C-alpha positions, 0 to 999 in steps of 0.5 A: 394161537395154533388148533388143537384136535380133542377127545373128539377125533380118538378112535375116529381117525378119519384123515380129512384133515390131513388131505385139507393140510396145506402145511402138512403139519397133522400125523396120526398115532395109534388112537387119533390125530394131532396138530404140530403147534410149531408148524400149525399156520392156522389157516383154519383149513381143517376144521371145516372138514374133520367129520366129528368136530374134534378142531378147535382153536387152542383158546376154544377148546371145549370144557374139560378137553383142555388137555390135549393142548398138552396131548398135541404138543407132547406127540411132537415133543416125546411121542408119547400118544393116545 
C-alpha cells in the first residue's frame, strides 16, 4: 500500500509534506504534489503535516477521488501533470 495525494492539494502547493518525507518521494508538479508509489515507504510522516488533509492511504481515498491513484502513478511513469 502507498500514500496518494488527492484533489485537496490541487492549486495549494504547501510543500510541508516534502519537507517531512524521509525518502524524498514527493514531487511538486504544475498544480499539485505527487507521491511516487515506487519509492513511498508508507511511513505516514507526510499525512499529519498536510494542511488541507489531501494525503490518504490508497485504499482510503475519499469517494470520487479514486482517479488520483492513477494520477500520482502516471506523473512518474509518463510525466503527466495536473
